[in-house]
C-alpha positions as CSV (number, residue, x, y, z in Angstrom):
1,M,0.0,-0.3,0.1
2,W,2.6,2.0,0.6
3,N,3.8,2.6,-2.6
4,L,0.9,3.6,-3.5
5,I,2.1,7.4,-3.2
6,G,4.4,7.3,-5.6
7,I,1.8,5.3,-8.0
8,I,-0.8,8.2,-7.7
9,A,2.4,10.5,-7.2
10,W,3.6,9.5,-11.1
11,A,-0.5,9.7,-12.5
12,G,-0.2,13.6,-10.5
13,L,3.0,13.9,-13.3
14,L,1.4,12.9,-15.9
15,A,-2.3,14.8,-15.2
16,Y,-0.4,18.2,-14.3
17,L,1.5,17.8,-18.1
18,I,-1.4,17.1,-20.0
19,F,-3.0,20.3,-18.2
20,V,0.5,22.3,-19.2
21,I,-0.4,20.8,-22.9
22,V,-3.6,22.3,-23.2
23,N,-3.3,25.4,-21.2
24,I,-0.4,26.5,-22.7
25,R,-2.3,26.0,-25.8
26,S,-5.4,27.6,-25.3
27,R,-3.1,30.5,-23.7
28,H,-1.9,30.5,-27.3
29,L,-5.1,30.7,-29.3
30,R,-6.6,33.3,-27.1
31,M,-3.6,36.0,-27.5
32,L,-4.0,35.1,-31.5
33,V,-7.9,35.4,-31.5
34,R,-8.3,38.5,-29.7
35,H,-4.1,40.3,-31.2
36,Q,-3.4,41.2,-27.4
37,Q,0.0,40.9,-28.9
38,A,1.1,43.6,-26.2
39,R,0.0,40.7,-23.5
40,A,2.1,38.3,-25.0
41,W,4.9,38.8,-22.7
42,R,2.6,37.7,-19.6
43,T,1.5,34.2,-21.7
44,V,5.5,33.1,-22.2
45,L,5.8,34.2,-18.7
46,I,3.4,31.5,-17.7
47,D,4.7,29.0,-20.5
48,V,8.1,29.1,-19.0
49,L,6.9,29.2,-14.5
50,E,4.4,26.0,-15.9
51,L,7.5,24.3,-17.5
52,L,9.9,24.8,-15.0
53,V,7.1,23.4,-12.5
54,L,7.3,20.5,-14.4
55,V,11.1,20.1,-15.4
56,A,11.6,20.4,-10.7
57,A,8.8,17.9,-10.2
58,A,9.9,15.5,-13.1
59,Y,13.4,15.3,-11.6
60,G,11.7,15.0,-8.8
61,M,10.1,11.6,-9.3
62,V,12.6,10.4,-11.2
63,W,15.5,10.8,-8.8
64,V,13.6,9.1,-5.8
65,T,12.4,6.4,-8.0
66,W,16.2,5.7,-9.5
67,L,18.6,7.8,-9.2
68,R,18.2,7.5,-5.2
69,P,21.3,6.3,-3.4
70,V,20.6,4.2,-0.8
71,D,22.1,4.6,3.2
72,Y,22.4,1.0,4.5
73,T,23.0,2.8,8.1
74,D,19.8,4.7,8.5
75,R,17.8,1.4,9.9
76,A,14.6,4.1,10.0
77,A,15.1,3.6,6.1
78,V,16.2,0.0,5.4
79,S,16.7,-3.2,6.9
80,V,20.1,-5.3,6.9
81,A,20.6,-8.9,7.5
82,Y,23.6,-11.3,7.3
83,R,24.4,-14.9,6.2
84,Y,27.1,-16.3,7.2
85,D,28.7,-20.0,5.6
86,K,31.4,-22.0,5.4
87,L,33.0,-23.0,1.9
88,I,33.5,-26.3,0.9
89,I,36.2,-27.0,-1.0
90,Q,36.2,-28.4,-4.5
91,P,38.4,-31.3,-5.7
92,D,40.5,-31.2,-9.1
93,A,43.1,-33.3,-10.7
94,S,44.8,-29.6,-10.6
95,Q,44.2,-28.0,-7.3
96,S,41.2,-28.3,-5.2
97,Y,39.8,-24.2,-4.8
98,Y,36.2,-22.9,-2.8
99,V,36.3,-20.3,-5.7
100,T,36.1,-19.8,-9.2
101,V,36.7,-17.0,-11.1
102,E,35.7,-16.1,-14.5
103,S,37.1,-13.1,-16.0
104,G,35.4,-10.5,-18.2
105,N,35.0,-10.8,-21.9
106,G,37.3,-7.7,-22.7
107,K,33.9,-5.8,-23.1
108,T,33.1,-4.9,-19.5
109,P,35.2,-6.0,-15.9
110,T,32.8,-7.5,-15.0
111,R,34.4,-11.4,-13.2
112,Y,32.0,-14.1,-12.4
113,Y,32.1,-16.2,-8.6
114,T,30.7,-19.4,-8.5
115,Y,31.2,-20.9,-5.2
116,W,30.3,-23.2,-2.7
117,T,28.1,-24.0,0.5
118,A,26.6,-26.8,1.9
119,G,24.6,-28.3,0.0
120,A,24.9,-24.9,-2.2
121,K,26.4,-24.0,-5.7
122,N,26.0,-19.7,-5.5
123,Q,27.4,-17.3,-8.7
124,V,27.6,-14.0,-8.2
125,T,28.9,-11.1,-9.9
126,S,31.5,-9.0,-8.9
127,R,28.9,-5.8,-9.4
128,N,28.0,-6.5,-5.9
129,A,30.5,-9.8,-4.8
130,D,34.3,-9.1,-4.2
131,L,37.0,-11.9,-3.4
132,S,39.2,-11.3,0.0
133,T,42.3,-13.1,0.4
134,S,44.2,-9.6,2.6
135,T,45.6,-10.1,6.2
136,G,42.0,-8.5,7.4
137,P,38.6,-10.2,6.7
138,L,36.9,-6.5,4.2
139,S,38.6,-6.0,1.2
140,I,38.2,-2.5,-0.3
141,K,34.6,-2.5,-1.9
142,A,33.3,-4.1,1.1
143,S,34.3,-1.7,3.3
144,G,31.5,0.5,2.0
145,Y,29.2,-1.8,3.9
146,P,27.9,-1.7,7.1
147,W,29.9,-5.2,8.2
148,D,29.5,-6.5,11.7
149,V,33.4,-6.8,12.2
150,Q,34.3,-8.6,15.1
151,K,31.6,-11.7,13.9
152,L,33.7,-11.3,10.5
153,A,37.3,-11.4,12.7
154,D,35.9,-14.5,14.9
155,L,34.6,-16.0,11.3
156,D,38.3,-15.8,9.8
157,R,39.5,-18.4,13.4
158,T,36.7,-20.8,13.7
159,A,36.5,-21.2,9.6
160,E,40.0,-21.2,8.3
161,R,39.5,-17.6,6.8
162,A,36.7,-19.8,4.1
163,W,33.8,-18.6,4.6
164,V,31.3,-15.5,2.5
165,A,29.4,-13.5,4.9
166,V,26.0,-12.1,2.6
167,F,24.4,-9.1,3.0
168,T,21.1,-8.3,2.4
169,S,18.8,-5.4,2.5
170,T,14.7,-4.5,2.4
171,Y,13.2,-1.3,1.6
172,K,11.3,0.0,4.7
173,P,7.8,1.5,4.7
174,T,8.7,5.5,4.5
175,W,6.3,7.8,3.0
176,L,10.1,8.3,0.9
177,N,10.2,4.7,-0.1
178,G,6.9,4.7,-0.9
179,L,6.9,7.7,-3.7
180,G,10.1,5.5,-4.8
181,M,7.8,2.9,-5.3
182,H,10.6,0.9,-3.4
183,V,8.8,-0.6,-0.3
184,G,9.3,-4.3,0.9
185,H,11.6,-4.3,-2.2
186,S,15.6,-4.9,-2.3
187,A,17.9,-2.2,-1.5
188,G,20.7,-4.4,-1.9
189,R,23.3,-7.4,-1.7
190,F,26.7,-7.8,-1.2
191,D,28.5,-11.5,-1.2
192,L,31.7,-11.2,0.6
193,I,33.7,-14.4,0.0
194,R,37.0,-15.0,2.2
195,V,40.0,-17.6,1.3
196,P,43.3,-17.8,2.7
197,N,45.3,-17.1,-0.2
198,E,44.4,-16.8,-3.9
199,T,46.1,-20.6,-3.8
200,V,42.7,-22.3,-3.5
201,V,41.2,-19.9,-6.7
202,K,40.6,-21.5,-9.3
203,V,40.7,-18.7,-12.5
204,L,38.4,-20.1,-15.7
205,P,39.0,-18.3,-18.9
206,L,35.6,-16.7,-19.8
207,D,34.3,-17.5,-23.5
208,R,30.9,-15.4,-24.0
209,N,29.5,-13.5,-27.0
């Protein structure tokens, strides 16, 4: 129901657009019929004001619907959840590995990660995931999300630095989220894949035409 705020706002914006078109046409026709050229400046000024309001309202709706950045630390606007799993090593004739990495095809720098947890095969891209092989559990890219750093440090000790932490967030029912029609939808996800070192990462050539 909260998302009805955005639907009503977009409907109102469309109605205002139709009003502006009809109103501008009507005023200009009256000006031509009555030959009130001396008042042309007033007609043009009203046109400009109506169009400025339309552009401002349209930009505001576009911003709140598609361009508004997510503040994951704002718990009044988004709810967050975490899932932690140990990685399952995959045996191979040449090497055993926790993660496979397929590089981009030259048109995009995206990488494709595949990792295994208990009973599940998971595939994610570098757009919303990162691989950590450093001394600390957080990579530079992952540090932009609000992790429980102490929990990650504990996982390094108990899971032998072979785990995945999945961060998910969902838009809460607020007026601004409703205006953007986001309530109840995913606000973002990030997979932090932790491995001891690069020797347990299998890099595969990517053939994507």
